[in-house]
C-alpha positions as CSV (number, residue, x, y, z in Angstrom):
1,M,0.0,0.0,0.0
2,K,1.5,3.3,-1.0
3,T,1.2,6.2,1.4
4,N,1.7,9.9,0.7
5,N,2.9,12.4,3.2
6,N,1.9,16.0,2.6
7,K,3.5,19.1,4.2
8,G,0.9,19.2,7.0
9,G,2.1,15.8,8.3
10,I,-1.1,14.0,7.4
11,R,-0.6,10.5,6.0
12,K,-3.1,9.3,3.5
13,S,-3.3,5.8,2.1
14,T,-4.0,5.8,-1.6
15,S,-6.0,2.6,-1.1
16,S,-8.5,4.4,1.0
17,L,-9.2,7.1,-1.6
18,F,-12.4,5.4,-2.8
19,A,-13.3,3.6,0.5
20,G,-17.0,3.4,1.1
21,T,-17.9,4.5,-2.4
22,H,-18.3,1.1,-4.1
23,Q,-22.2,1.2,-4.2
24,Y,-22.2,4.7,-5.7
25,Y,-19.4,3.9,-8.0
26,A,-21.2,0.9,-9.4
27,K,-24.5,2.8,-9.7
28,F,-23.4,6.1,-11.2
29,R,-20.1,5.4,-13.0
30,P,-20.8,5.3,-16.7
31,G,-19.8,2.1,-18.5
32,I,-16.9,1.8,-20.8
33,P,-17.9,2.7,-24.4
34,E,-17.5,-0.2,-26.8
35,G,-15.4,2.0,-29.1
36,V,-12.8,2.4,-26.3
37,I,-12.7,-1.3,-25.7
38,N,-12.3,-1.9,-29.4
39,I,-9.3,0.4,-29.5
40,I,-7.7,-1.4,-26.5
41,V,-8.4,-4.8,-28.0
42,D,-7.0,-3.8,-31.4
43,Y,-3.9,-1.9,-30.1
44,F,-2.8,-4.8,-27.8
45,K,-4.0,-7.5,-30.2
46,I,-6.1,-9.1,-27.4
47,S,-7.7,-12.4,-28.3
48,P,-9.5,-15.3,-26.5
49,A,-6.0,-16.9,-26.0
50,N,-4.9,-14.0,-23.8
51,R,-5.0,-13.3,-20.1
52,V,-5.6,-9.6,-19.2
53,L,-4.7,-7.9,-15.9
54,D,-6.9,-5.0,-14.7
55,I,-5.0,-3.2,-11.9
56,G,-7.3,-0.9,-10.0
57,C,-10.4,-2.6,-11.4
58,G,-12.9,-0.9,-9.2
59,T,-16.3,-2.5,-9.7
60,G,-15.2,-4.4,-12.8
61,Q,-16.5,-2.3,-15.6
62,V,-13.6,-3.1,-17.9
63,A,-13.9,-6.8,-17.1
64,L,-17.5,-6.7,-18.1
65,A,-16.8,-4.9,-21.3
66,M,-14.0,-7.3,-22.1
67,E,-16.2,-10.4,-21.7
68,G,-15.7,-12.7,-24.7
69,R,-12.7,-10.8,-26.0
70,C,-10.0,-12.4,-23.8
71,G,-9.6,-15.8,-22.3
72,E,-9.2,-14.7,-18.7
73,M,-9.5,-11.4,-16.9
74,V,-7.6,-11.0,-13.6
75,C,-8.9,-8.0,-11.6
76,L,-7.0,-6.4,-8.7
77,D,-8.2,-3.5,-6.5
78,P,-6.9,-2.4,-3.1
79,D,-10.5,-1.9,-1.8
80,P,-12.1,-5.2,-0.9
81,E,-15.6,-3.6,-1.2
82,M,-14.9,-2.7,-4.8
83,L,-13.9,-6.3,-5.5
84,K,-17.1,-7.6,-3.8
85,Q,-19.1,-5.3,-6.0
86,A,-17.2,-6.4,-9.1
87,E,-18.1,-10.1,-8.3
88,R,-21.9,-9.2,-8.4
């Protein structure tokens, strides 16, 4: 977990930046446009034979948009509540 120290001496964990927001994030965050996913798939030449890693996956919107385009999607997020929401 990375921490940042500011000049005021307050330590903030970057993993807690979105803590407690998982329900709102899932409800109000717009989905990933198909055109954006197409650009990613084309640029990286992603196929069903590939495994894709999504670091900072949040509620899994990229994973949902990538369904059927890659063989396996591995999702990582420092907020366990975001991961629980992604599994739904």
